[in-house]
MIMI-921758 format. One record per residue: x negated, y negated, z negated of N, C-alpha, C in turn; residue in three letters. Coordinates in steps of 0.2 Angstrom, whole numbers, plus 2048, in hexadecimal, padded with zeros to 3 digits. Layout:
REM residues N
[[X,Y,Z],[X,Y,Z],[X,Y,Z],ALA]
...
This chain:
REM residues 183
[[7FC,805,7FF],[801,7FE,800],[7FC,7FA,801],MET]
[[7FA,7F5,805],[7FA,7F1,807],[7FC,7EA,803],SER]
[[7F9,7E6,803],[7FA,7DF,800],[7FB,7DF,7F7],GLY]
[[7FD,7DB,7F5],[7FF,7D8,7EF],[807,7DE,7EC],HIS]
[[806,7DD,7E5],[80D,7E1,7E3],[810,7DD,7DD],ALA]
[[817,7DB,7DC],[81B,7D9,7D8],[821,7DA,7D5],PHE]
[[821,7D6,7D1],[828,7DC,7CD],[82E,7D3,7CC],LEU]
[[835,7D2,7D0],[838,7D0,7CF],[841,7D0,7CE],ALA]
[[843,7CA,7CE],[84B,7C9,7CD],[84B,7C6,7D5],VAL]
[[84D,7CA,7DC],[84E,7C8,7E0],[855,7C2,7E0],ASP]
[[855,7BD,7E6],[85B,7B9,7E7],[85F,7BA,7E9],LEU]
[[866,7B9,7ED],[86A,7BA,7F1],[86A,7B6,7F6],THR]
[[86B,7B7,7FB],[86B,7B2,801],[86F,7AC,800],ASP]
[[874,7AD,7FD],[87A,7AA,7FA],[875,7A4,7F2],ILE]
[[871,7A7,7EE],[870,7A6,7E9],[86B,7A0,7ED],GLU]
[[865,7A3,7F2],[861,79E,7F6],[862,797,7F9],ARG]
[[869,799,7FA],[86C,794,803],[86F,78E,7FB],HIS]
[[872,790,7F4],[875,78D,7EF],[86F,789,7EC],MET]
[[869,78A,7EC],[864,786,7E8],[861,782,7ED],LEU]
[[861,784,7F4],[85D,77F,7F8],[863,779,7F8],SER]
[[869,77A,7FA],[86C,774,7F8],[86B,771,7F1],ALA]
[[86C,771,7EC],[86B,770,7E4],[865,76B,7E6],ALA]
[[85F,76F,7E8],[859,76A,7E9],[858,765,7ED],LEU]
[[85B,767,7F2],[85E,75F,7F6],[862,75B,7F3],SER]
[[866,75E,7F0],[86E,759,7F1],[867,753,7E7],GLU]
[[865,759,7E2],[860,754,7E0],[85B,752,7E0],ALA]
[[858,753,7E7],[851,750,7E9],[853,747,7E9],SER]
[[84C,745,7E5],[84D,73E,7E4],[84D,73A,7EC],PRO]
[[84B,73F,7F2],[84A,73C,7F9],[843,73E,7FC],GLY]
[[83D,73E,7F7],[837,741,7F9],[839,748,7FA],SER]
[[835,74D,801],[833,751,801],[82F,754,7F9],PRO]
[[82F,75C,7F8],[829,761,7F4],[824,760,7F6],ILE]
[[81F,75F,7F4],[819,760,7F6],[814,766,7F6],PRO]
[[812,767,7F7],[80F,76E,7F9],[810,773,7FF],GLY]
[[80D,778,7FD],[811,77F,802],[815,77F,7FF],LYS]
[[81B,781,803],[823,784,801],[821,789,803],ARG]
[[822,78E,7FF],[825,793,801],[82B,797,807],PRO]
[[82F,799,808],[834,79B,810],[83A,79D,80A],PRO]
[[83E,79A,80A],[844,79C,804],[845,7A3,804],GLU]
[[844,7A6,80A],[846,7AE,809],[842,7B2,805],ARG]
[[83C,7AE,803],[836,7B3,7FC],[838,7AE,7F7],ASN]
[[83F,7AA,7F5],[83F,7A9,7EE],[843,7AF,7EC],TRP]
[[83E,7AF,7E4],[83F,7B4,7DF],[83D,7B0,7D8],HIS]
[[83F,7B6,7D4],[83E,7B2,7CC],[836,7BA,7CB],ILE]
[[82F,7B9,7CA],[82B,7BD,7C7],[82B,7BE,7C1],THR]
[[82D,7C6,7C2],[82D,7C9,7B8],[823,7CA,7B8],LEU]
[[823,7CF,7BC],[81C,7D1,7BB],[817,7D1,7C0],ARG]
[[813,7CE,7C4],[80D,7CE,7C8],[809,7D4,7C9],PHE]
[[809,7D8,7CD],[805,7DD,7CB],[7FE,7DD,7CE],ILE]
[[7FF,7DB,7D4],[7F8,7DA,7DA],[7F7,7DF,7DD],GLY]
[[7F0,7E2,7E1],[7EE,7EA,7E3],[7F3,7EF,7DF],GLU]
[[7F5,7F1,7E3],[7F9,7F8,7E0],[7F9,7FE,7E2],CYS]
[[7F9,804,7E3],[7F6,808,7E6],[7FF,80D,7E7],THR]
[[803,80F,7EE],[808,813,7EE],[80B,816,7E8],GLU]
[[807,81D,7E7],[809,81D,7E1],[80A,819,7DB],PRO]
[[805,814,7D7],[807,811,7D3],[80C,80A,7D4],ASP]
[[80D,80A,7DA],[816,808,7DB],[81A,808,7D8],ALA]
[[81C,812,7D9],[820,818,7DA],[820,819,7CF],ASP]
[[818,818,7CF],[81C,819,7C6],[81E,813,7C2],ARG]
[[81A,80E,7C6],[81C,807,7C1],[824,807,7C3],ILE]
[[828,807,7C8],[830,809,7C9],[832,80C,7C4],ALA]
[[830,815,7C5],[832,818,7C0],[831,816,7B9],TYR]
[[82E,813,7B5],[82B,810,7AE],[832,80D,7AD],GLU]
[[832,807,7B3],[837,802,7B0],[83D,805,7B1],VAL]
[[83E,808,7B8],[845,809,7B5],[847,80F,7AE],ALA]
[[842,814,7AD],[843,816,7A9],[845,812,79F],ARG]
[[840,80C,7A0],[840,808,79C],[848,803,79C],ASP]
[[84B,803,7A1],[850,7FC,7A0],[857,803,79E],LEU]
[[858,7FB,799],[85E,7FF,794],[863,7F7,795],SER]
[[864,7F5,79A],[867,7EF,79A],[86A,7EE,7A0],THR]
[[874,7E9,79F],[877,7E8,7A4],[876,7E4,7A6],SER]
[[879,7DF,7AC],[875,7DC,7B3],[876,7D5,7AD],HIS]
[[875,7D0,7B0],[877,7C9,7AB],[877,7C3,7B0],GLY]
[[876,7BD,7AD],[876,7B9,7B1],[870,7B2,7B0],SER]
[[86C,7AF,7B3],[86B,7A9,7AF],[86B,7A2,7B4],ALA]
[[869,79D,7B3],[86A,798,7B7],[864,794,7BA],SER]
[[861,791,7BF],[85D,78D,7C2],[85E,785,7C0],VAL]
[[859,782,7BF],[85D,77B,7BD],[857,777,7B9],SER]
[[854,775,7BD],[84F,770,7BD],[848,771,7BF],GLY]
[[844,76E,7C1],[83D,76E,7C2],[837,770,7BE],LEU]
[[832,774,7BF],[82A,774,7BB],[826,772,7BF],GLY]
[[821,775,7BB],[81B,775,7BE],[817,77A,7BB],ALA]
[[812,77D,7BE],[80D,77F,7BA],[804,77E,7BC],PHE]
[[7FF,77D,7B7],[7FF,77D,7B1],[803,779,7AD],PRO]
[[803,773,7B1],[806,76D,7AF],[807,768,7B4],ARG]
[[80D,763,7B0],[811,75F,7B7],[80A,758,7BB],ALA]
[[806,756,7B4],[802,750,7B7],[7FD,758,7BA],SER]
[[7FC,75C,7BC],[7F7,75F,7C0],[7F8,767,7C1],LYS]
[[7FF,765,7C5],[801,76B,7C6],[7FE,770,7CE],ALA]
[[7FF,776,7CE],[7FE,77B,7D3],[802,77D,7D6],THR]
[[806,77E,7D0],[80E,782,7D3],[813,77F,7D2],VAL]
[[819,77B,7D6],[81F,778,7D4],[826,77E,7D4],LEU]
[[827,77E,7D1],[82E,782,7CE],[834,780,7CB],TYR]
[[83B,785,7CE],[841,783,7CD],[841,786,7C4],ALA]
[[845,784,7BF],[843,788,7BA],[84A,78B,7B8],SER]
[[847,792,7B6],[84D,797,7B4],[84F,797,7AE],VAL]
[[856,794,7AD],[858,797,7A6],[85B,79C,7A3],ASP]
[[857,7A1,79D],[857,7A6,79D],[85C,7A6,794],ASP]
[[85F,7A1,796],[862,7A1,78F],[864,7A9,789],GLN]
[[867,7AD,78E],[869,7B4,78B],[863,7B7,78A],ALA]
[[85E,7B6,78A],[859,7B8,78C],[855,7C0,78F],GLY]
[[859,7C1,796],[859,7C4,799],[856,7C8,79D],LEU]
[[852,7C2,7A0],[849,7C1,7A3],[845,7C3,79F],LEU]
[[846,7C0,79A],[83F,7C1,796],[840,7C9,795],GLY]
[[843,7CC,792],[846,7D2,792],[844,7D8,798],TYR]
[[846,7D7,79F],[843,7DB,7A5],[83A,7D8,7A2],LEU]
[[83A,7D2,7A2],[831,7D2,7A5],[82D,7D6,7A1],ALA]
[[830,7D7,798],[82D,7DC,795],[82F,7E3,796],GLY]
[[831,7E5,798],[834,7ED,79C],[82F,7ED,7A4],VAL]
[[82C,7E8,7A6],[829,7E8,7AB],[823,7E8,7AA],CYS]
[[821,7E3,7A6],[818,7E2,7A2],[818,7EC,79F],GLU]
[[81C,7EE,79B],[81C,7F4,798],[819,7F8,79E],ALA]
[[81D,7F9,7A1],[81C,7FD,7A9],[815,7FD,7AB],ALA]
[[813,7F7,7AD],[80B,7F4,7AF],[806,7F8,7A9],VAL]
[[807,7F6,7A3],[803,7F8,7A1],[803,7FF,7A1],ARG]
[[808,803,7A0],[808,80B,79D],[803,80B,7A5],ASP]
[[804,809,7AA],[7FF,811,7AF],[7F9,80A,7AF],ILE]
[[7F7,807,7AA],[7F0,807,7AA],[7EF,800,7AC],GLY]
[[7F2,7FA,7B0],[7F1,7F3,7B3],[7EF,7F0,7AB],PHE]
[[7EC,7EA,7AD],[7E8,7E5,7A8],[7F0,7E2,7A6],GLU]
[[7F2,7E0,79E],[7F7,7DC,79D],[7F5,7D5,79E],PRO]
[[7FD,7D1,7A0],[7FE,7CA,7A0],[7FC,7C5,79E],GLU]
[[7F4,7C3,79E],[7F5,7BD,798],[7FA,7B8,798],GLU]
[[7FD,7B4,79D],[801,7AF,79D],[807,7B2,798],ARG]
[[80B,7AE,796],[812,7AE,796],[817,7AC,799],PRO]
[[81B,7B2,799],[81F,7B1,79E],[826,7AB,79E],PHE]
[[827,7A9,7A5],[82A,7A1,7A6],[82F,7A3,7AC],VAL]
[[835,7A3,7AB],[838,7A5,7B0],[83A,7A1,7B6],PRO]
[[838,7A2,7BC],[835,79C,7BF],[838,79F,7C7],HIS]
[[839,799,7CE],[839,79C,7D2],[834,796,7D7],ILE]
[[82E,797,7D9],[82A,796,7DC],[82C,790,7E3],THR]
[[82D,789,7E3],[82E,784,7E7],[827,782,7EC],LEU]
[[822,783,7E9],[81C,780,7EC],[816,782,7EA],SER]
[[811,783,7ED],[80A,781,7EA],[805,77E,7EC],ARG]
[[803,779,7E6],[800,774,7E8],[7F8,772,7E9],LEU]
[[7F4,773,7ED],[7ED,772,7EE],[7E9,76C,7F4],ARG]
[[7E6,767,7EF],[7E5,768,7E7],[7EC,766,7E3],PRO]
[[7E8,76A,7DC],[7EE,767,7D8],[7F1,761,7D7],PRO]
[[7F7,75D,7D6],[7FB,757,7D8],[7FD,754,7D1],SER]
[[800,74F,7D0],[803,74C,7CA],[80A,74D,7CD],ASP]
[[80F,751,7C9],[815,751,7CC],[81A,74F,7C7],VAL]
[[818,74C,7C3],[81D,748,7BC],[823,744,7BF],ARG]
[[821,740,7C3],[826,73A,7C6],[82A,741,7CB],HIS]
[[829,744,7CE],[82D,747,7D3],[833,74C,7CE],LEU]
[[82F,750,7C8],[835,752,7C4],[839,74E,7BF],ILE]
[[836,74A,7BC],[83B,744,7BA],[840,741,7C1],ASP]
[[83D,741,7C6],[843,73E,7CB],[849,745,7CD],ALA]
[[84B,749,7CA],[84C,74D,7CE],[854,74C,7C9],PHE]
[[858,74C,7CF],[85D,74E,7C9],[861,752,7C7],ALA]
[[864,754,7C3],[868,759,7BE],[869,760,7C3],PRO]
[[867,763,7C3],[86D,76C,7CA],[86D,770,7C5],PHE]
[[871,772,7C7],[872,77B,7C3],[875,780,7C9],ARG]
[[870,786,7CA],[875,78A,7CE],[874,791,7CA],VAL]
[[87A,796,7CB],[879,79B,7C5],[876,7A2,7CA],PRO]
[[871,7A5,7C7],[86F,7AB,7CA],[870,7B1,7C7],ILE]
[[872,7B6,7CA],[876,7BB,7C9],[86F,7C3,7C7],LYS]
[[86F,7C3,7C1],[86A,7C8,7C0],[86C,7D0,7C0],ILE]
[[86A,7D3,7C7],[86D,7DB,7C6],[86A,7DE,7C7],SER]
[[863,7DF,7C9],[85D,7E5,7CC],[857,7E2,7CB],SER]
[[853,7E3,7CD],[84B,7E3,7CB],[846,7E7,7D1],ILE]
[[843,7E0,7D4],[841,7E5,7DA],[83B,7E4,7DA],THR]
[[836,7E8,7DC],[82E,7EB,7DD],[82E,7EA,7E5],LEU]
[[82A,7E3,7E8],[828,7E0,7EC],[822,7E2,7EE],PHE]
[[81E,7E3,7F1],[819,7E2,7F6],[818,7DA,7FC],ARG]
[[813,7D9,7F9],[813,7D1,7FD],[80E,7D3,802],SER]
[[80D,7D1,808],[80B,7D3,80F],[808,7CA,812],THR]
[[801,7CA,80F],[802,7C4,815],[800,7C5,81D],PRO]
[[802,7C0,81E],[802,7BE,828],[803,7B6,82B],ALA]
[[801,7B5,831],[7FE,7B1,833],[807,7AC,831],ARG]
[[80C,7B0,833],[814,7AD,830],[813,7AA,828],SER]
[[810,7AD,825],[811,7AA,81D],[810,7B3,81C],GLY]
[[814,7B4,815],[813,7BB,812],[81A,7BC,811],ILE]
[[81A,7C1,813],[81F,7C6,813],[820,7C9,80B],THR]
[[826,7CD,80A],[828,7CE,805],[82E,7D3,805],TYR]
[[828,7DA,806],[82E,7DF,806],[82E,7E2,7FF],THR]
[[837,7E5,7FE],[837,7E8,7FA],[835,7EF,7FB],PRO]
[[832,7F3,7F3],[831,7F9,7F5],[834,7FE,7EF],ILE]
[[838,7FB,7EA],[83C,7FE,7E7],[842,7F8,7E3],HIS]
[[847,7FC,7E4],[84C,7F8,7DF],[84E,7FA,7DB],THR]
[[84F,7F7,7D2],[853,7F9,7CF],[857,7F7,7CC],LEU]
[[85D,7FA,7CC],[864,7F9,7CC],[863,7F7,7C3],ASP]
[[868,7F1,7C1],[86A,7F1,7B9],[86F,7F3,7B8],LEU]
[[870,7F6,7B2],[878,7FB,7B0],[87C,7F5,7B2],ALA]
């Protein structure tokens, strides 16, 4: 299996269109800076894995499915944020409100599964988000974040997908390898 692997909550086409429309309406008029992924690639990453063999991907999917003990739920996308910080951002993202803690729980299940088969633990804390752009060099985006009008887009959380990302001249392609439905 070539490319990087990651576990994520995928968005539906309707959710992507709703988020795109909400971002357009909330925008202060200036475009989002940086390199923007195509909307078809929008998702909520639960755990980045990196290089992984096909047998490891199968084992990760098995471990995640075995440990899932929750039903589907929902969250909402509202507002913008930046990594590592707004004054020197390398990533601009749409914040995901996880008040029920479902995404945090799913990220924990994914983290345990990945560690159980021998991958190193993730050192960064889980922050549910949807990447909107990557900024090179880092930029101060505080003014943009502050200027965006409030918006809220509901997101249904009904499955976890193990994706493979493959770089190409036309951009990165995300291919679903396993989809694990929540009860």
